[in-house]
C-alpha positions as CSV (number, residue, x, y, z in Angstrom):
1,M,-127.3,-22.2,-53.8
2,L,-125.1,-22.6,-50.7
3,E,-124.4,-19.4,-49.3
4,P,-121.0,-18.4,-49.7
5,F,-119.0,-18.5,-46.2
6,R,-118.6,-15.0,-44.6
7,S,-115.4,-14.4,-42.7
8,Q,-115.5,-13.7,-39.1
9,D,-113.6,-10.6,-39.9
10,E,-117.0,-9.2,-40.5
11,T,-118.0,-9.3,-36.9
12,E,-118.9,-6.1,-35.2
13,K,-118.9,-4.6,-31.6
14,I,-121.7,-3.1,-29.9
15,S,-120.3,-0.7,-27.4
16,V,-121.9,-0.7,-23.7
17,H,-119.9,1.3,-21.5
18,K,-115.8,2.2,-21.7
19,T,-115.5,-0.3,-18.7
20,L,-117.1,-3.3,-20.0
21,D,-115.9,-2.2,-23.4
22,R,-112.1,-2.7,-22.4
23,L,-113.0,-6.0,-20.7
24,L,-114.4,-7.2,-23.9
25,N,-112.0,-6.0,-26.3
26,G,-114.5,-3.4,-27.6
27,G,-117.8,-4.4,-26.7
28,V,-120.3,-7.1,-27.1
29,E,-119.7,-8.9,-30.1
30,T,-121.9,-10.0,-33.2
31,R,-122.3,-13.6,-34.5
32,T,-121.6,-14.6,-30.7
33,V,-123.9,-15.3,-27.5
34,T,-122.4,-13.3,-24.5
35,Q,-123.4,-14.5,-21.2
36,L,-123.5,-12.5,-17.9
37,Y,-124.2,-14.2,-14.7
38,G,-124.4,-13.0,-11.3
39,P,-126.3,-12.9,-7.9
40,P,-129.2,-10.3,-7.7
41,A,-128.4,-6.7,-7.7
42,S,-125.1,-7.3,-9.4
43,G,-125.9,-5.1,-12.6
44,K,-127.0,-7.9,-15.2
45,T,-130.3,-6.0,-16.4
46,N,-128.7,-2.5,-16.1
47,L,-125.9,-3.7,-18.4
48,C,-128.5,-5.3,-20.8
49,L,-130.5,-1.7,-20.7
50,L,-127.1,0.0,-21.5
51,A,-126.5,-2.5,-24.6
52,L,-130.1,-1.8,-25.7
53,V,-129.6,2.2,-25.7
54,R,-126.2,1.9,-27.1
55,C,-127.1,-0.6,-30.0
56,V,-130.2,1.8,-31.0
57,E,-127.3,4.8,-30.8
58,Q,-125.3,2.9,-33.4
59,G,-128.4,2.5,-35.9
60,K,-129.7,-0.5,-35.0
61,K,-133.0,-2.1,-33.7
62,V,-133.2,-4.6,-30.6
63,V,-135.2,-7.5,-29.2
64,F,-135.6,-7.7,-25.7
65,I,-137.0,-10.9,-24.2
66,D,-137.9,-9.8,-20.3
67,T,-138.5,-12.6,-18.1
68,E,-138.3,-10.9,-14.9
69,G,-140.1,-7.5,-15.3
70,G,-136.8,-6.0,-15.2
71,H,-136.9,-3.6,-18.0
72,S,-138.6,-0.6,-16.0
73,I,-139.5,2.3,-18.2
74,E,-138.4,4.7,-15.9
75,R,-134.9,3.0,-15.7
76,L,-134.7,2.9,-19.4
77,R,-135.6,6.8,-19.3
78,Q,-132.8,7.5,-17.0
79,I,-130.2,5.6,-19.2
80,A,-131.4,6.7,-22.5
81,G,-132.1,10.5,-21.5
82,E,-133.3,12.6,-24.3
83,N,-133.0,9.5,-26.6
84,L,-136.1,7.6,-25.1
85,E,-138.3,8.0,-28.1
86,Q,-136.0,6.8,-30.4
87,V,-135.0,3.7,-28.3
88,L,-138.7,2.8,-27.8
89,E,-139.3,3.0,-31.5
90,K,-136.4,0.5,-32.0
91,S,-137.0,-1.6,-29.3
92,Y,-139.3,-5.0,-29.4
93,F,-140.1,-5.8,-25.9
94,Y,-141.5,-9.4,-24.9
95,E,-142.8,-10.6,-21.6
96,P,-143.5,-14.3,-21.6
97,M,-145.3,-15.6,-18.4
98,N,-143.8,-19.1,-18.4
99,F,-141.1,-21.1,-20.3
100,K,-143.5,-22.4,-22.7
101,D,-144.2,-18.4,-23.8
102,Q,-140.3,-17.9,-23.7
103,Q,-139.9,-21.0,-26.1
104,F,-142.5,-19.7,-28.5
105,I,-141.2,-16.5,-28.6
106,V,-137.5,-17.5,-29.5
107,D,-138.9,-20.1,-31.8
108,N,-140.6,-17.5,-33.9
109,L,-137.6,-14.8,-33.8
110,D,-137.1,-15.6,-37.6
111,Y,-140.0,-13.9,-38.8
112,M,-138.6,-10.2,-37.4
113,M,-135.0,-10.9,-38.3
114,N,-133.5,-8.5,-40.9
115,Q,-130.6,-6.4,-41.4
116,D,-131.8,-3.5,-39.1
117,V,-131.6,-5.9,-35.9
118,G,-128.3,-5.6,-34.0
119,L,-129.2,-7.2,-30.7
120,I,-131.1,-9.8,-29.0
121,I,-131.3,-9.8,-25.2
122,L,-132.8,-12.6,-23.1
123,D,-132.8,-11.3,-19.5
124,S,-132.9,-13.9,-17.7
125,A,-132.6,-17.1,-19.9
126,V,-133.1,-19.4,-17.1
127,A,-136.0,-17.5,-14.5
128,F,-138.7,-20.0,-15.7
129,Y,-136.5,-22.7,-16.4
130,R,-135.2,-22.6,-12.5
131,H,-138.9,-21.9,-11.2
132,E,-140.7,-24.8,-13.3
133,R,-137.6,-27.5,-13.3
134,N,-138.4,-30.4,-11.3
135,D,-137.3,-34.3,-11.3
136,E,-140.2,-35.3,-13.9
137,N,-139.7,-32.5,-16.2
138,A,-135.8,-31.8,-15.9
139,S,-134.8,-33.8,-19.4
140,E,-137.5,-32.2,-21.0
141,L,-136.6,-28.6,-20.0
142,N,-132.8,-29.2,-20.3
143,K,-133.5,-30.0,-24.2
144,A,-135.7,-26.9,-24.5
145,L,-133.4,-24.5,-22.9
146,A,-130.2,-25.8,-25.0
147,S,-132.3,-25.5,-27.9
148,Q,-133.4,-21.9,-27.3
149,I,-129.9,-20.9,-27.0
150,A,-128.8,-23.0,-30.0
151,K,-131.4,-21.1,-31.8
152,L,-130.1,-17.8,-30.9
153,S,-126.5,-18.9,-31.6
154,S,-128.0,-19.8,-35.1
155,L,-129.8,-16.1,-35.5
156,A,-126.5,-14.4,-34.4
157,R,-124.3,-15.9,-37.0
158,K,-127.0,-15.9,-39.9
159,H,-127.5,-12.3,-39.4
160,N,-124.5,-10.9,-37.9
161,L,-126.2,-9.7,-34.9
162,A,-125.3,-9.9,-30.9
163,V,-127.1,-11.9,-28.4
164,L,-126.8,-11.1,-24.8
165,I,-128.2,-13.5,-22.2
166,T,-128.2,-13.3,-18.4
167,T,-128.2,-16.0,-16.1
168,Q,-128.6,-16.6,-12.4
169,V,-126.6,-18.4,-10.0
170,Y,-126.5,-21.0,-7.2
171,S,-123.9,-22.0,-4.5
172,S,-121.3,-24.5,-5.7
173,Y,-121.3,-27.9,-4.5
174,E,-117.7,-28.5,-5.1
175,N,-116.0,-25.2,-4.2
176,E,-117.4,-23.7,-0.8
177,G,-118.2,-19.9,-1.2
178,E,-118.3,-19.8,-5.0
179,V,-121.3,-19.6,-7.4
180,E,-122.0,-21.4,-10.6
181,P,-124.4,-20.3,-13.2
182,V,-128.0,-21.9,-13.7
183,G,-127.9,-23.8,-16.8
184,G,-124.3,-24.9,-16.4
185,S,-122.6,-26.7,-19.3
186,M,-125.7,-26.1,-21.4
187,L,-125.2,-22.5,-21.6
188,K,-121.5,-22.4,-21.3
189,Y,-121.4,-24.8,-24.6
190,W,-123.0,-22.2,-26.6
191,S,-121.8,-18.9,-24.9
192,K,-118.4,-18.1,-26.3
193,V,-118.2,-15.1,-24.2
194,I,-118.8,-15.5,-20.4
195,V,-118.7,-12.6,-17.6
196,E,-119.3,-13.3,-13.9
197,L,-120.7,-10.2,-12.1
198,K,-119.9,-10.0,-8.2
199,R,-121.1,-7.6,-6.1
200,E,-118.4,-6.0,-3.9
201,G,-120.0,-3.7,-1.3
202,G,-121.3,-0.8,-3.4
203,D,-119.2,-1.8,-6.5
204,I,-119.5,-4.5,-8.6
205,E,-116.8,-6.6,-10.2
206,A,-117.0,-7.9,-13.7
207,V,-114.7,-11.1,-14.2
208,L,-114.1,-12.4,-17.8
209,M,-114.4,-16.3,-17.5
210,R,-114.5,-17.1,-21.1
211,H,-113.5,-15.5,-24.3
212,R,-112.0,-16.5,-27.9
213,E,-109.4,-13.8,-28.1
214,L,-108.8,-12.7,-24.6
215,P,-107.2,-14.7,-21.5
216,E,-109.6,-15.7,-18.7
217,G,-109.4,-13.8,-15.3
218,L,-109.6,-10.0,-16.9
219,K,-111.3,-8.0,-14.2
220,T,-113.0,-4.7,-14.1
221,R,-114.9,-2.7,-11.5
222,F,-117.9,-0.5,-11.6
223,R,-120.7,0.9,-9.8
224,I,-124.4,1.6,-10.8
225,T,-125.7,5.0,-11.0
226,E,-128.6,6.9,-12.0
227,K,-127.6,7.2,-15.7
228,G,-126.2,3.7,-15.8
229,I,-122.5,2.8,-14.6
230,E,-119.6,4.4,-13.6
231,E,-115.9,3.0,-13.7
232,V,-114.4,2.8,-9.9
């Protein structure tokens, strides 16, 4: 039998930090792919770890696919504090060694999906893609990357969970001084919420680039601290 349509009103929000929550109208939304993009040291992984900890605190489990070795246990201990044991017990960490491994992990996420999983994190979605892509395999890798994000989007809708992906950037050819996310239109199509992170001295500015409910261009600023982030 066909499954009855489930209203979008059933979506939930995963709180990350009051600074980012205000920008995203309450937090990272379920049934949605949220993309964070920015240069190195712009807070992408820190925000992912914050989202992981907050999701566990809300009673859910998290799948964290780390393609860059960025989920330092020491950093996680700083953010989770006395809740570290609980966070580790309810988190599944995967470290693919290449793009093929990444594809395999995403393809097989169905087998671990249940109502306890509230968040899937892919940090970064494009690290291996960017490193391995060349003129000969560009078309093949483009299709594979698009299929991965499409799969994550499908899981988000089917299981009412949130998907958070991060993306690296490159210098824009059209607009000098600006950057574009790696993966471009492929990732943009599937990402219903997109946030650009910019490093401004010791602070980081988050700019809302896409949202189905909020206007583009909303901004907030924060600073990375020992225990996570703090509002500027």
